C-alpha positions in Angstrom: 133.4 51.3 35.8 135.9 50.7 38.6 139.6 51.3 38.4 142.0 48.5 37.2 143.8 46.6 40.0 147.5 47.0 40.1 149.9 44.0 40.4 151.0 45.3 43.9 147.3 45.3 45.0 146.7 41.8 43.6 149.8 40.4 45.3 149.1 42.1 48.7 145.5 41.0 48.7 146.5 37.4 47.8 148.9 37.4 50.8 146.1 38.8 53.0 143.7 36.1 51.8 146.2 33.3 52.5 147.1 34.6 56.0 143.6 35.2 57.2 141.3 32.6 55.6 141.8 30.0 58.3 142.3 32.2 61.3 139.2 33.3 63.2 139.7 36.9 62.2 137.7 37.2 59.0 139.5 37.0 55.6 136.7 38.9 53.8 136.8 41.6 56.4 140.6 41.9 56.1 140.4 42.1 52.3 137.8 44.8 52.5 139.8 46.8 55.2 143.2 46.5 53.4 141.7 47.4 50.1 140.1 50.6 51.5 142.9 51.7 53.9 145.9 51.1 51.6 144.4 51.3 48.1 141.3 53.5 48.6 138.8 51.2 47.0 137.1 47.8 47.4 138.5 44.7 45.7 135.0 43.4 45.6 133.2 40.3 46.8 133.9 38.4 43.6 137.7 38.8 44.0 137.4 37.6 47.5 135.4 34.5 46.5 137.7 33.6 43.7 140.9 33.9 45.7 139.3 31.7 48.3 139.5 28.9 45.8 143.3 29.0 46.4 142.9 28.6 50.1 140.3 25.9 49.7 142.7 24.1 47.3 145.2 24.1 50.2 142.5 22.5 52.4 141.9 19.8 49.8 145.5 18.9 49.6 146.3 19.2 53.3 143.3 17.0 54.2 143.4 14.8 51.0 143.7 11.6 52.9 140.9 12.5 55.3 138.7 13.6 52.4 139.4 10.5 50.4 138.7 8.3 53.4 135.4 10.1 54.1 134.2 9.9 50.5 134.9 6.2 50.3 133.3 5.5 53.7 130.2 7.6 52.8 129.6 5.7 49.6 130.3 2.4 51.3 127.9 3.2 54.1 125.2 4.1 51.5 125.5 0.6 50.0 126.2 -1.4 53.2 124.2 -0.4 56.3 126.6 -2.3 58.6 129.3 0.4 57.9 127.1 3.4 58.9 128.5 3.6 62.4 131.9 4.5 61.0 133.1 8.1 61.9 134.1 8.8 58.3 130.6 7.8 57.0 129.0 10.0 59.6 131.5 12.9 58.9 130.4 12.8 55.3 126.8 13.4 56.3 127.9 16.1 58.9 129.6 18.1 56.2 126.6 17.8 53.9 124.0 18.9 56.5 126.4 21.5 57.9 126.7 23.1 54.4 123.0 23.5 53.9 122.5 26.7 56.0 125.3 28.7 54.3 124.2 27.5 50.9 120.6 28.5 51.3 121.3 31.8 53.0 124.1 32.7 50.6 121.8 32.2 47.6 118.9 34.1 49.1 121.0 37.1 50.2 123.8 37.1 47.6 123.0 40.7 46.5 123.1 42.1 50.0 126.4 40.2 50.7 128.0 41.8 47.7 126.8 45.3 48.6 125.5 46.5 52.0 127.3 43.9 54.0 130.7 45.2 52.9 130.2 48.5 54.7 133.2 49.1 57.0 131.1 50.3 59.9 129.4 46.9 59.9 132.7 45.0 59.4 134.5 46.8 62.2 131.5 46.3 64.6 131.3 42.6 63.8 135.0 42.2 64.4 134.5 43.5 68.0 131.1 41.8 68.7 132.2 38.4 67.4 135.4 38.7 69.3 133.3 38.7 72.5 131.5 35.6 71.2 134.8 33.8 70.6 135.9 34.9 74.1 132.7 33.5 75.7 133.2 30.2 73.8 136.7 29.9 75.0 135.7 30.7 78.6 132.6 28.5 78.8 133.5 25.7 76.5 134.4 22.5 78.3 136.8 21.4 75.5 136.5 17.7 76.3 134.8 16.1 73.3 137.1 14.7 70.6 136.3 14.6 66.9 135.1 11.0 67.2 132.2 12.3 69.4 130.8 14.5 66.7 127.0 14.1 66.2 124.4 15.4 63.6 123.3 18.0 66.0 126.8 19.4 66.1 126.9 19.6 62.3 123.7 21.5 62.2 124.7 24.0 64.8 128.2 24.5 63.5 126.8 24.8 60.0 124.4 27.5 61.1 127.3 29.3 62.7 129.3 29.1 59.4 126.4 30.9 57.7 127.1 33.9 59.9 130.4 34.3 58.1 128.4 35.6 55.1 128.7 38.9 57.0 132.3 40.1 56.5 133.9 40.6 59.9 132.4 37.5 61.5 134.9 34.8 60.3 134.0 31.4 59.0 136.4 29.6 61.2 135.6 31.9 64.1 131.9 31.0 63.8 132.3 27.3 63.5 135.1 26.9 66.0 133.2 29.0 68.6 130.1 26.9 68.1 132.2 23.8 68.5 133.6 25.0 71.8 130.2 25.9 73.1 129.2 22.3 72.3 132.1 21.0 74.3 134.5 20.0 71.5 138.2 20.4 71.9 139.8 23.2 69.9 141.5 20.8 67.6 138.3 18.8 66.9 136.3 22.0 66.3 139.1 23.4 64.0 139.4 20.1 62.0 135.7 19.9 61.4 135.6 23.6 60.6 138.1 23.1 57.7 136.2 20.2 56.3 132.9 22.0 56.6 134.2 25.0 54.7 135.2 23.1 51.5 131.8 22.7 49.8 130.6 26.2 50.6 133.7 28.1 49.6 134.4 26.1 46.5 130.8 26.6 45.3 131.0 30.3 46.1 134.3 30.7 44.3 133.1 28.9 41.2 129.8 30.7 41.2 131.6 34.1 41.4 134.2 33.3 38.8 132.2 34.8 35.8 131.4 38.0 37.8 135.1 38.5 38.6 135.9 39.1 34.9 133.0 41.5 34.4 133.7 45.2 34.7 132.4 46.3 38.0 130.3 49.4 38.6 132.7 50.3 41.3 135.7 48.9 43.0 138.9 47.4 41.7 138.9 45.3 38.5 141.4 42.5 38.5 142.6 40.8 35.2 142.6 37.1 34.8 146.3 36.9 35.3 146.1 38.9 38.5 143.3 36.7 39.8 145.4 33.6 39.0 148.5 35.0 40.8 146.6 36.2 43.8 144.9 32.8 44.1 148.2 30.9 43.8 149.7 33.1 46.5 146.6 32.5 48.7 147.1 28.8 48.2 150.7 28.7 49.2 150.3 30.8 52.3 147.0 29.2 53.2 148.5 25.8 53.3 151.1 26.9 55.8 148.4 28.7 57.8 146.4 25.4 58.2 149.3 23.5 59.6 150.2 26.4 61.9 146.6 26.8 63.3 146.1 23.1 64.0 149.3 23.1 66.0 148.5 26.4 67.7 145.0 25.5 69.0 146.3 22.4 70.8 148.2 24.4 73.4 146.9 28.0 73.0 143.6 29.7 73.7 141.5 31.7 71.3 142.0 34.8 73.4 145.0 35.8 71.2 142.6 36.3 68.3 140.0 38.0 70.5 142.5 40.7 71.4 143.6 41.2 67.8 140.0 41.5 66.5 139.1 44.1 69.1 142.2 46.2 68.4 141.6 46.1 64.7 137.9 46.9 65.1 138.6 49.9 67.3 141.2 51.2 64.8 138.9 50.9 61.8 136.0 52.6 63.7 138.4 55.4 64.6 139.5 55.8 61.0 135.9 55.9 59.9 134.8 58.4 62.7 137.7 60.8 61.7 136.9 60.5 58.0 140.3 59.0 57.1 138.6 56.2 55.2 135.2 55.8 53.6 132.7 53.2 54.8 131.6 52.2 51.3 
């Protein structure tokens, strides 16, 4: 049975979740790294998934008008074919089809995601490798297509990229935004669709993991219900601010800022692993 999580650990990890969920730097990777480096153990995949409910609640509130408009337009389009050309109707379908890859792969490989994929060697490597992918997307992406130009093909490709984030260190937003840039979308359009696309997958993952989060783990840190609640509320508050900041940031700034950070962090973690300062598992 794993050790009990302290309140300091729960608060710190809630802050980390809120700060990193929407940035293209991998929230699951950061939670794993911070847990190991500062607390000497893994908070666990279930803790990560449940606290993500806080950040996804932030998305739901921040984009409440957009979501409500999309839901109404989607049902209206189902009943009235003449409305099926509306962007909001199409966006509803794009979110649905874009969610299928991560849903299917997440279900098929759920055990590997909770165990082997949380190895710090893999996480640090993916931080660096995917930093190069983001850099390539920023360099080669034309960044001319607005959100109104989204097509079903974009949803499928960006949804497939989102599935890569099942591997800690990749980053959900990093995967989807990079795919969007490769497809010629503007940074703002790619980021906005990325946030909407994440909602079904993350909410489903968090609810699915909720029962496991209260079960004594074989290893890792065990959080109490109160600690999970506080960490999730902290993640919500900070996550809400992070959304607003990122959407403003990507309008005038490149993704290279995140590329540099990812590479530096990846190299630092690899060095800590190579010198035996931290354990990979």
